[in-house]
C-alpha positions as CSV (number, residue, x, y, z in Angstrom):
1,X,0.1,0.0,0.3
2,X,1.2,3.5,-0.6
3,X,2.7,5.5,2.4
4,X,1.1,8.8,3.2
5,X,3.4,11.7,3.4
6,X,4.2,13.3,7.0
7,X,2.1,16.1,8.4
8,X,4.8,18.1,8.2
9,X,5.1,17.4,4.0
10,X,2.1,18.3,4.0
11,X,1.9,21.1,5.8
12,X,1.0,20.4,8.6
13,X,-2.6,19.8,10.7
14,X,-4.7,20.9,12.4
15,X,-5.4,24.0,9.8
16,X,-5.2,24.2,5.8
17,X,-1.6,25.5,5.0
18,X,-1.5,29.0,3.3
19,X,0.0,27.8,0.2
20,X,-3.7,25.3,0.0
21,X,-5.3,28.4,0.3
22,X,-4.3,30.3,-2.1
23,X,-4.2,27.7,-4.9
24,X,-8.1,26.7,-4.2
25,X,-8.8,30.4,-4.4
26,X,-6.4,30.7,-7.7
27,X,-8.7,27.9,-9.2
28,X,-11.5,28.6,-8.1
29,X,-11.0,32.2,-9.6
30,X,-10.0,31.2,-13.1
31,X,-12.0,28.1,-13.7
32,X,-15.2,30.8,-12.9
33,X,-13.5,32.8,-15.7
34,X,-13.0,29.5,-17.6
35,X,-16.4,28.2,-17.3
36,X,-17.5,31.8,-18.6
37,X,-15.2,31.5,-21.8
38,X,-16.2,28.1,-22.6
39,X,-19.8,29.3,-21.9
40,X,-19.1,32.1,-24.5
41,X,-17.1,30.2,-27.1
42,X,-20.3,28.2,-27.9
43,X,-23.0,30.5,-27.7
44,X,-21.1,33.5,-29.5
45,X,-20.1,31.4,-33.1
46,X,-18.7,33.8,-35.0
47,X,-15.9,35.5,-32.3
48,X,-16.0,31.5,-31.1
49,X,-12.6,31.3,-32.2
50,X,-10.9,34.4,-29.5
51,X,-12.9,33.2,-26.7
52,X,-11.9,29.1,-27.0
53,X,-8.0,30.3,-27.2
54,X,-8.8,33.4,-23.9
55,X,-10.9,29.8,-21.6
56,X,-7.2,27.4,-23.3
57,X,-4.9,30.4,-21.7
58,X,-7.0,31.6,-18.7
59,X,-7.4,27.4,-17.9
60,X,-3.4,27.1,-18.2
61,X,-2.2,30.3,-16.1
62,X,-5.1,29.2,-13.6
63,X,-3.1,25.4,-13.1
64,X,0.3,27.0,-13.7
65,X,-0.1,29.7,-10.6
66,X,-2.3,27.0,-8.5
67,X,0.8,24.5,-8.5
68,X,3.4,27.3,-8.3
69,X,2.0,28.7,-5.2
70,X,1.4,25.0,-3.7
71,X,5.3,24.7,-4.2
72,X,6.1,28.8,-2.8
73,X,4.2,27.7,0.4
74,X,5.7,24.9,0.8
75,X,9.2,26.0,0.5
76,X,11.1,26.0,4.0
77,X,7.9,23.3,5.8
78,X,8.4,20.1,4.6
79,X,10.9,18.0,5.9
80,X,14.6,17.0,4.2
81,X,13.7,13.5,4.1
82,X,13.5,11.2,0.9
83,X,9.3,11.6,0.4
84,X,10.0,15.1,0.4
85,X,12.5,15.6,-1.8
86,X,10.5,13.0,-4.0
87,X,6.8,15.6,-3.5
88,X,8.4,19.1,-4.5
89,X,10.1,16.8,-7.4
90,X,7.0,15.5,-8.0
91,X,4.7,18.9,-8.2
92,X,7.9,20.7,-9.9
93,X,7.8,17.7,-12.9
94,X,3.9,18.8,-12.8
95,X,4.2,22.3,-12.9
96,X,6.9,22.4,-15.6
97,X,5.1,20.2,-18.0
98,X,2.0,22.9,-17.0
99,X,4.4,25.7,-18.0
100,X,4.9,24.0,-21.4
101,X,1.3,23.7,-22.0
102,X,0.6,27.0,-20.9
103,X,3.7,28.1,-23.7
104,X,1.9,26.2,-26.2
105,X,-1.2,27.9,-25.6
106,X,0.3,31.1,-26.1
107,X,2.2,30.8,-29.2
108,X,-1.2,29.2,-30.9
109,X,-3.0,32.5,-29.9
110,X,0.4,34.0,-32.2
111,X,-0.1,31.5,-34.5
112,X,-3.6,32.4,-35.0
113,X,-3.4,36.1,-34.7
114,X,-1.2,35.7,-37.8
115,X,-3.0,33.4,-39.7
116,X,0.4,31.3,-39.7
117,X,-1.0,28.1,-38.1
118,X,0.3,24.6,-39.9
119,X,0.5,20.9,-38.6
120,X,3.1,20.4,-37.0
121,X,4.2,22.8,-35.7
122,X,5.8,24.6,-32.2
123,X,2.7,24.5,-29.6
124,X,2.1,20.8,-31.3
125,X,5.3,20.3,-30.5
126,X,5.4,22.3,-26.9
127,X,2.1,20.1,-25.9
128,X,3.5,16.7,-27.3
129,X,7.1,17.1,-25.1
130,X,4.8,17.5,-21.9
131,X,5.5,13.7,-21.9
132,X,8.9,14.1,-20.7
133,X,8.5,16.2,-17.1
134,X,5.5,13.8,-17.3
135,X,7.7,10.5,-17.6
136,X,10.2,12.4,-15.0
137,X,7.3,12.7,-12.2
138,X,5.5,9.1,-12.9
139,X,8.9,7.5,-12.5
140,X,9.3,10.0,-9.1
141,X,6.4,8.3,-8.1
142,X,6.9,5.4,-8.0
143,X,10.4,5.2,-6.6
144,X,10.4,3.3,-3.9
145,X,7.0,2.8,-3.4
146,X,6.8,-0.9,-4.8
147,X,9.6,-3.6,-5.7
148,X,12.2,-3.7,-8.8
149,X,9.8,-6.0,-10.4
150,X,6.4,-4.0,-9.8
151,X,7.7,-0.9,-10.9
152,X,9.4,-2.6,-14.3
153,X,5.8,-3.4,-14.9
154,X,4.0,-0.5,-14.5
155,X,6.1,1.0,-17.2
156,X,6.0,-2.6,-19.4
157,X,2.0,-1.6,-19.0
158,X,2.6,2.1,-19.9
159,X,4.0,0.8,-22.9
160,X,1.5,-1.3,-23.6
161,X,-1.3,1.0,-23.0
162,X,1.2,3.4,-25.8
163,X,0.8,0.5,-28.2
164,X,-2.9,-0.3,-27.5
165,X,-3.5,3.3,-28.4
166,X,-1.8,3.6,-31.3
167,X,-3.1,0.7,-33.4
168,X,-6.6,2.1,-32.5
169,X,-5.6,5.8,-33.2
170,X,-3.7,4.7,-37.1
171,X,-7.5,2.5,-37.3
172,X,-9.6,5.6,-36.1
173,X,-8.4,8.0,-37.7
174,X,-6.7,5.9,-40.8
175,X,-8.5,8.7,-43.6
176,X,-6.9,11.9,-41.8
177,X,-3.6,10.2,-42.1
178,X,-4.2,9.3,-45.4
179,X,-4.6,13.1,-46.2
180,X,-2.1,13.9,-44.5
181,X,0.5,11.6,-45.7
182,X,4.0,10.3,-44.4
183,X,5.5,11.4,-41.6
184,X,3.5,14.6,-41.1
185,X,0.6,12.3,-39.8
186,X,2.4,10.5,-37.4
187,X,3.9,13.3,-36.1
188,X,0.2,15.0,-35.8
189,X,-1.0,11.5,-34.2
190,X,2.3,12.2,-31.3
191,X,0.2,14.5,-29.0
192,X,-3.1,12.4,-28.3
193,X,-0.6,9.2,-28.2
194,X,1.5,10.9,-26.1
195,X,-1.7,12.3,-23.8
196,X,-3.9,9.2,-23.4
197,X,-0.7,6.9,-22.8
198,X,0.0,8.9,-20.2
199,X,-2.9,8.6,-18.8
200,X,-3.4,5.2,-19.1
201,X,0.6,4.7,-17.4
202,X,-0.3,7.5,-14.8
203,X,-3.9,4.8,-13.6
204,X,-1.7,1.8,-13.8
205,X,0.5,3.6,-11.6
206,X,-2.5,4.7,-9.0
207,X,-3.7,1.0,-9.0
208,X,-0.2,-0.5,-8.3
209,X,0.1,1.9,-4.9
210,X,-3.5,1.3,-4.5
211,X,-3.9,5.1,-4.1
212,X,-6.8,6.6,-2.6
213,X,-9.6,7.5,-4.6
214,X,-10.3,11.4,-3.9
215,X,-10.7,15.0,-5.6
216,X,-6.7,15.8,-5.0
217,X,-3.7,14.3,-5.7
218,X,-3.1,11.9,-8.6
219,X,-6.9,10.9,-9.9
220,X,-8.1,14.1,-10.5
221,X,-4.2,14.5,-12.7
222,X,-5.1,11.1,-14.4
223,X,-8.9,12.4,-14.7
224,X,-7.1,15.5,-16.8
225,X,-5.0,14.5,-19.1
226,X,-7.4,11.7,-20.4
227,X,-9.6,14.5,-21.2
228,X,-6.2,16.1,-23.1
229,X,-5.6,13.2,-24.8
230,X,-9.6,12.8,-25.6
231,X,-9.7,16.5,-27.0
232,X,-6.4,16.2,-28.9
233,X,-7.8,12.7,-30.6
234,X,-10.9,14.6,-32.3
235,X,-8.9,18.0,-33.2
236,X,-5.9,16.6,-34.6
237,X,-7.4,15.1,-37.7
238,X,-10.6,16.6,-38.2
239,X,-10.9,14.8,-42.0
240,X,-10.7,11.7,-40.5
241,X,-14.4,12.6,-38.6
242,X,-16.6,14.4,-40.1
243,X,-18.9,15.3,-36.9
244,X,-18.4,19.3,-37.6
245,X,-20.3,20.6,-34.7
246,X,-18.9,17.9,-31.9
247,X,-15.3,18.5,-32.6
248,X,-15.8,22.1,-31.6
249,X,-17.9,20.7,-28.1
250,X,-14.8,18.9,-27.8
251,X,-12.6,21.9,-27.1
252,X,-13.5,22.4,-23.7
253,X,-12.2,19.7,-22.6
254,X,-8.3,20.8,-23.2
255,X,-9.5,23.6,-20.4
256,X,-11.2,21.7,-18.2
257,X,-8.1,18.5,-18.6
258,X,-5.6,21.1,-17.6
259,X,-7.6,22.5,-14.4
260,X,-8.1,18.8,-13.5
261,X,-4.5,17.9,-13.7
262,X,-4.0,21.8,-11.8
263,X,-6.4,20.6,-9.2
264,X,-4.0,17.8,-8.1
265,X,-0.5,18.5,-8.7
266,X,-1.1,22.0,-6.1
267,X,-3.0,19.5,-4.0
268,X,-0.3,16.7,-3.7
269,X,0.1,14.7,-1.6
270,X,-3.6,13.4,-1.2
271,X,-5.2,13.2,1.6
272,X,-7.0,9.9,3.5
273,X,-6.9,6.3,3.1
274,X,-8.1,4.1,0.8
275,X,-11.6,1.4,1.7
276,X,-11.0,-1.6,2.7
277,X,-12.6,-2.7,-0.4
278,X,-10.7,-0.7,-3.0
279,X,-7.8,-2.3,-1.4
280,X,-8.9,-5.3,-2.5
281,X,-9.6,-4.0,-5.7
282,X,-6.7,-2.2,-6.7
283,X,-4.6,-5.0,-7.1
284,X,-7.1,-7.4,-9.7
285,X,-7.7,-4.3,-11.8
286,X,-3.6,-3.2,-12.1
287,X,-3.2,-6.6,-13.1
288,X,-6.1,-6.7,-15.2
289,X,-5.0,-3.6,-17.4
290,X,-1.9,-4.9,-19.2
291,X,-3.1,-7.9,-21.1
292,X,-6.6,-6.1,-21.6
293,X,-4.5,-3.4,-23.6
294,X,-2.3,-5.4,-24.9
295,X,-5.7,-8.5,-26.6
296,X,-6.9,-5.1,-27.9
297,X,-3.9,-4.3,-29.1
298,X,-4.2,-8.1,-30.8
299,X,-7.4,-7.9,-32.4
300,X,-6.2,-5.1,-34.8
301,X,-4.8,-7.7,-37.0
302,X,-8.1,-8.7,-37.4
303,X,-9.5,-7.2,-40.1
304,X,-11.9,-5.2,-38.6
305,X,-12.4,-0.9,-39.0
306,X,-10.9,0.8,-41.3
307,X,-7.6,-0.7,-43.7
308,X,-5.2,0.8,-45.6
309,X,-2.2,-0.2,-47.0
310,X,-0.4,2.6,-45.5
311,X,-0.8,1.6,-41.4
312,X,-1.1,-1.9,-42.2
313,X,3.0,-2.1,-41.4
314,X,3.0,-0.2,-38.3
315,X,-0.2,-1.9,-36.7
316,X,1.9,-5.2,-37.0
317,X,4.4,-4.2,-35.7
318,X,2.7,-2.6,-33.0
319,X,1.2,-6.0,-32.6
320,X,4.8,-7.4,-32.0
321,X,6.2,-4.5,-29.4
322,X,2.7,-5.9,-27.7
323,X,3.6,-8.8,-27.8
324,X,7.2,-9.0,-26.7
325,X,6.1,-6.5,-23.8
326,X,3.6,-8.6,-22.5
327,X,6.4,-11.3,-22.3
328,X,8.5,-9.9,-20.7
329,X,5.8,-8.4,-18.0
330,X,4.2,-11.1,-17.4
331,X,7.9,-13.3,-16.4
332,X,8.5,-10.3,-13.8
333,X,5.7,-10.7,-12.1
334,X,5.9,-14.4,-12.2
335,X,9.3,-13.9,-11.0
336,X,8.7,-11.8,-8.1
337,X,5.7,-14.1,-7.4
338,X,8.3,-16.9,-6.9
339,X,10.4,-15.2,-5.3
340,X,7.7,-13.9,-2.6
341,X,7.0,-17.4,-2.5
342,X,10.1,-18.9,-2.1
343,X,9.8,-15.8,0.8
344,X,7.3,-16.8,2.3
345,X,7.8,-20.1,2.8
346,X,11.7,-19.4,4.3
347,X,9.9,-17.7,7.5
348,X,7.4,-19.8,7.9
349,X,10.1,-22.6,7.7
350,X,12.2,-20.2,10.1
351,X,9.1,-19.5,12.2
352,X,8.1,-23.1,12.8
353,X,11.6,-24.2,14.1
354,X,11.6,-21.0,16.3
355,X,8.1,-22.1,17.2
356,X,9.7,-25.0,18.2
357,X,12.5,-24.2,19.8
358,X,10.5,-22.0,21.7
359,X,8.4,-25.0,22.6
360,X,10.7,-27.1,23.9
361,X,12.0,-24.7,25.8
362,X,9.0,-24.0,27.9
363,X,8.9,-27.9,27.7
364,X,12.0,-27.6,29.3
365,X,10.7,-25.1,31.9
366,X,7.8,-26.6,32.5
367,X,9.7,-29.7,33.5
368,X,12.7,-28.2,35.1
369,X,9.7,-26.2,37.2
370,X,8.3,-29.8,38.0
371,X,11.4,-30.9,39.0
372,X,12.3,-28.8,41.6
373,X,9.1,-28.1,43.0
374,X,8.7,-32.1,43.2
375,X,12.2,-31.8,45.3
376,X,10.7,-28.7,47.6
377,X,8.0,-30.9,48.1
378,X,10.1,-34.2,48.6
379,X,12.4,-32.5,51.2
380,X,9.5,-30.7,53.2
381,X,8.1,-34.6,53.4
382,X,10.9,-36.2,54.3
383,X,11.5,-34.0,57.6
384,X,9.0,-34.5,58.5
385,X,8.4,-37.7,57.8
386,X,12.0,-38.4,60.3
387,X,10.6,-35.7,62.6
388,X,7.2,-37.9,62.7
389,X,8.8,-41.7,62.8
390,X,11.3,-39.7,65.8
391,X,9.0,-39.1,67.7
392,X,6.2,-41.8,67.0
393,X,8.7,-44.7,67.8
394,X,9.6,-44.3,71.2
395,X,5.7,-44.4,72.2
396,X,5.1,-47.2,70.1
397,X,8.1,-49.2,71.5
398,X,6.4,-48.6,74.8
399,X,2.8,-49.5,73.8
400,X,4.7,-52.7,71.7
401,X,6.5,-53.8,75.5
402,X,3.6,-53.2,78.0
403,X,1.1,-55.2,75.4
404,X,3.0,-58.0,74.8
405,X,4.2,-58.0,79.4
406,X,0.3,-57.5,79.3
407,X,-0.2,-60.5,77.3
408,X,2.4,-62.6,78.9
409,X,0.8,-62.5,82.2
410,X,-2.9,-63.8,80.5
411,X,-4.4,-66.6,79.8
412,X,-5.4,-67.0,76.4
413,X,-9.3,-67.4,77.6
414,X,-9.1,-64.0,79.3
415,X,-11.9,-61.7,77.7
416,X,-9.3,-59.1,77.7
417,X,-7.0,-61.2,75.5
418,X,-8.3,-60.4,72.4
419,X,-7.8,-56.6,72.8
420,X,-4.6,-56.5,74.2
421,X,-3.4,-58.7,71.0
422,X,-5.6,-56.4,69.0
423,X,-3.3,-53.2,70.2
424,X,-0.3,-55.2,69.8
425,X,-1.5,-55.9,66.4
426,X,-2.1,-52.4,65.7
427,X,1.5,-51.0,67.5
428,X,3.3,-53.1,65.6
429,X,1.5,-51.9,61.9
430,X,2.5,-48.5,62.8
431,X,6.2,-49.4,63.9
432,X,6.4,-51.2,60.2
433,X,4.9,-47.3,58.8
434,X,7.4,-45.4,61.0
435,X,10.0,-47.9,59.4
436,X,9.1,-47.0,55.6
437,X,8.6,-43.4,57.0
438,X,12.5,-43.7,57.9
439,X,13.6,-45.4,54.7
440,X,12.0,-42.4,52.8
441,X,12.5,-39.7,54.6
442,X,16.6,-41.2,55.1
443,X,17.1,-43.8,52.1
444,X,20.8,-45.3,52.7
445,X,23.0,-45.7,49.7
446,X,23.0,-49.2,47.8
447,X,24.9,-51.7,48.5
448,X,26.1,-52.5,44.7
449,X,26.7,-56.3,45.0
450,X,26.7,-58.5,40.9
451,X,23.4,-60.2,40.6
452,X,21.5,-62.2,38.7
453,X,18.9,-59.7,37.9
454,X,15.9,-62.7,36.2
455,X,16.8,-64.8,39.6
456,X,16.2,-62.4,42.1
457,X,12.8,-61.1,40.3
458,X,11.9,-65.1,40.8
459,X,13.2,-65.1,43.9
460,X,10.5,-62.1,44.6
461,X,8.4,-63.6,42.9
462,X,8.2,-67.3,45.2
463,X,7.6,-64.9,48.7
464,X,3.9,-64.2,47.0
465,X,3.6,-67.1,44.6
466,X,1.5,-68.9,47.1
467,X,-0.9,-64.8,47.6
468,X,-1.2,-64.5,44.0
469,X,-2.3,-68.3,43.0
470,X,-4.9,-68.0,45.8
471,X,-6.0,-64.6,44.6
472,X,-6.4,-66.5,40.9
473,X,-3.3,-64.6,39.5
474,X,-1.5,-66.3,36.8
475,X,2.2,-65.8,36.7
476,X,3.9,-65.7,33.5
477,X,7.4,-65.1,33.5
478,X,9.4,-64.1,30.3
479,X,13.4,-63.7,30.7
480,X,16.0,-62.5,27.5
481,X,19.5,-62.5,27.8
482,X,21.1,-60.5,30.4
483,X,24.6,-59.8,32.0
484,X,25.3,-59.7,35.3
485,X,24.1,-56.9,36.9
486,X,25.8,-54.3,39.7
487,X,22.7,-53.0,42.5
488,X,21.7,-53.7,45.9
489,X,19.4,-56.8,46.2
490,X,17.3,-56.3,48.8
491,X,17.1,-52.9,47.6
492,X,15.5,-54.1,44.1
493,X,13.8,-56.8,46.2
494,X,11.4,-54.1,47.9
495,X,11.2,-52.4,44.6
496,X,9.8,-55.7,43.3
497,X,8.0,-56.3,46.2
498,X,5.9,-52.6,46.8
499,X,5.2,-52.8,43.1
500,X,3.9,-56.7,42.9
501,X,1.7,-56.3,45.3
502,X,0.4,-53.3,44.1
503,X,-0.5,-55.4,41.0
504,X,-1.9,-58.0,43.5
505,X,-4.8,-56.3,45.3
506,X,-5.6,-54.4,41.9
507,X,-6.7,-58.0,40.5
508,X,-8.6,-58.7,43.0
509,X,-10.3,-60.8,41.1
510,X,-8.1,-62.5,39.5
511,X,-5.9,-62.4,35.6
512,X,-2.6,-62.2,33.9
513,X,0.7,-60.9,35.8
514,X,3.4,-60.6,33.5
515,X,7.0,-60.3,34.9
516,X,9.7,-60.1,32.6
517,X,12.9,-58.5,32.0
518,X,14.9,-57.8,28.5
519,X,17.9,-55.1,27.5
520,X,17.7,-51.8,25.5
521,X,20.6,-50.6,25.5
522,X,22.8,-49.7,29.1
523,X,19.7,-50.6,30.1
524,X,18.1,-53.6,32.0
525,X,14.4,-53.5,32.0
526,X,12.3,-54.9,33.8
527,X,8.4,-55.0,32.6
528,X,5.4,-55.7,34.9
529,X,2.0,-56.1,33.5
530,X,-1.7,-56.7,35.5
531,X,-5.0,-56.8,34.4
532,X,-6.8,-55.3,37.0
533,X,-8.3,-52.5,37.4
534,X,-6.4,-49.3,36.0
535,X,-5.9,-45.9,37.4
536,X,-6.9,-42.8,34.7
537,X,-4.4,-39.8,34.0
538,X,-5.3,-37.8,37.1
539,X,-4.4,-41.0,39.9
540,X,-1.8,-42.2,37.9
541,X,-0.5,-38.6,38.1
542,X,-0.3,-38.8,41.7
543,X,0.8,-42.4,41.9
544,X,4.4,-41.6,42.7
545,X,3.8,-38.5,45.4
546,X,4.2,-40.2,48.4
547,X,1.3,-40.5,51.3
548,X,-1.1,-41.4,48.0
549,X,-3.4,-44.2,48.0
550,X,-6.2,-45.2,45.2
551,X,-6.7,-48.0,47.7
552,X,-9.2,-47.5,50.8
553,X,-7.6,-50.8,52.3
554,X,-6.9,-50.8,56.5
555,X,-2.3,-50.5,55.8
556,X,-1.9,-48.7,53.1
557,X,0.4,-46.2,53.6
558,X,0.8,-45.1,50.3
559,X,5.1,-45.1,51.0
560,X,5.3,-47.9,48.3
561,X,5.9,-46.1,45.4
562,X,7.3,-43.5,46.6
563,X,10.0,-45.5,48.1
564,X,10.7,-47.6,44.8
565,X,11.2,-44.4,43.3
566,X,14.3,-43.5,45.5
567,X,15.0,-46.7,45.5
568,X,15.3,-47.2,41.9
569,X,16.6,-43.2,41.7
570,X,19.5,-44.8,44.1
571,X,20.7,-46.5,41.2
572,X,20.3,-44.2,38.5
573,X,17.4,-45.5,36.8
574,X,14.3,-44.6,35.7
575,X,10.2,-46.1,36.5
576,X,7.8,-45.4,34.1
577,X,3.9,-46.1,35.2
578,X,1.5,-46.4,32.1
579,X,-2.2,-46.7,33.5
580,X,-6.3,-47.3,31.1
581,X,-9.1,-48.1,33.1
582,X,-10.2,-51.3,33.2
583,X,-7.3,-52.3,31.1
584,X,-4.7,-52.3,33.7
585,X,-1.6,-50.9,34.6
586,X,2.3,-51.6,33.3
587,X,5.7,-50.6,35.1
588,X,8.9,-50.7,33.4
589,X,11.4,-50.0,35.9
590,X,15.6,-49.5,33.8
591,X,18.4,-50.3,35.5
592,X,22.1,-49.1,34.3
593,X,23.8,-52.4,33.6
594,X,26.6,-50.5,35.0
595,X,26.6,-48.5,37.7
596,X,27.2,-45.4,37.0
597,X,30.0,-43.2,39.8
598,X,27.0,-40.2,40.2
599,X,23.2,-41.6,40.0
600,X,21.4,-38.5,38.0
601,X,17.5,-38.1,39.3
602,X,16.8,-36.2,36.0
603,X,13.6,-38.1,34.6
604,X,13.7,-40.3,37.1
605,X,9.6,-41.1,36.7
606,X,7.2,-40.3,33.5
607,X,3.7,-40.9,34.0
608,X,1.8,-42.3,30.1
609,X,-0.9,-41.2,29.0
610,X,-3.4,-43.5,26.9
611,X,-2.0,-47.4,26.0
612,X,-0.1,-49.0,28.0
613,X,3.8,-49.4,27.5
């Protein structure tokens, strides 16, 4: 989208600059005088030529003074930025072009007054030469607003429009060109060709930059140039169309056109923002004008309109030139689009990379945060457990001692015997919990022994095999080849007992318990799969938290899995748990085959969501 100049370049905001007021007054006075003279030219037929020359000169002088007043009023107030310099150069180019048009009208009036009018003459050459400052203004307007490829495409579109205008001027004005003959005819076509080409090129430039549609700035300039071009078409070669009076009606278009050019140039730069609908339509129209003009030029080779031998060759050259220009234009736009697509793809890949890196960083931060929270929580729980174990152990020793003394002094048939026995059992259960607390709070370093892990698992299963079979649990063992492993057999056996006990309690209605060992790289893997009730995601996520238990069973302390975690971590291993309600639970224990010198607790526990591993 075209960038609007800064306020300092437009003369300031909140009030209107003096230069705008002066230009507006000049245009208002000159336009009124021009309208009066046009009216006189239409109603006073005997002296219409005098009134006609007068309104041409008055309109040209009005436009020139309005632009000069605008330039002078902005002097010293606009900034020194590139945009400010471009604005000044554009207005100066417009002033030069209008000044050349004004001189053309003056010389024309002199020729009419001296009855020395010929075609072509100095006024015609001056009027056609307006193309030069017009081209400078076009380049100044486009420079820096578009990519290089789009800017060149605008120039190529101007060439295609010029070719189309030339072709149809040759066809439509063929009788006049034959009457004038040769080079004179082509020189006579120079003025309408120049102005209509400038109007087409300006329209393409305004659409390419999404110039706001307004009564100020670019669109009045393009409209004025177009009116002048249309006026030239009906003025240069009267022999080609026998309309008489409509030719006289075309003369006001010169004055109206130059006043519109003066209005647009004196109010430059434009104000306002383009509407969203126009912003959607402008790129489409920009891409349409070039191919449309080329298509019209190609149609000229068909046997339509007036044809003669004099215009046949120029038409064919115009068609060839149009084909070359449109091919270059389309190639440039295709290259530009491919470049944009490549840049977008690269930007998307970079964006995906940044998103992935950011996601990874956020996940890492979340993991570290969870570990810190877990470590802080475990430390607090450990201190609490150590204190509770110490404070509770002494009273429990007294309860156990006195209850055993009472039982020794009582006969088994004493009615109080069962009550004392329940006291002793409860105290023993409490002592077991206290010992678990002490082990959890103050884990001891593992005593490493070279161990056959499958045999250790077999011995552990033998401890509870009878209980499992009584519960209707079928044990399936599968052991792969494993080397001897350095581990603490008592600690690992305790881990296995905790997990197997949980599995047995989860399979109260029987089922299959699979115990497997395998090797995965440098780790020995123990997998225990039960067909119990399973756990949902919420319960599974808290399975390794101290004192958490999903089963309301007497004697369940909620320390089995947390204690097992600590024991496995002390070996540098990990525990992974996966569970589904109604399907069962899978616990995977990984132990390093070669025990590291310092155990790492990073990622020691992972709870999977979904199918058991």
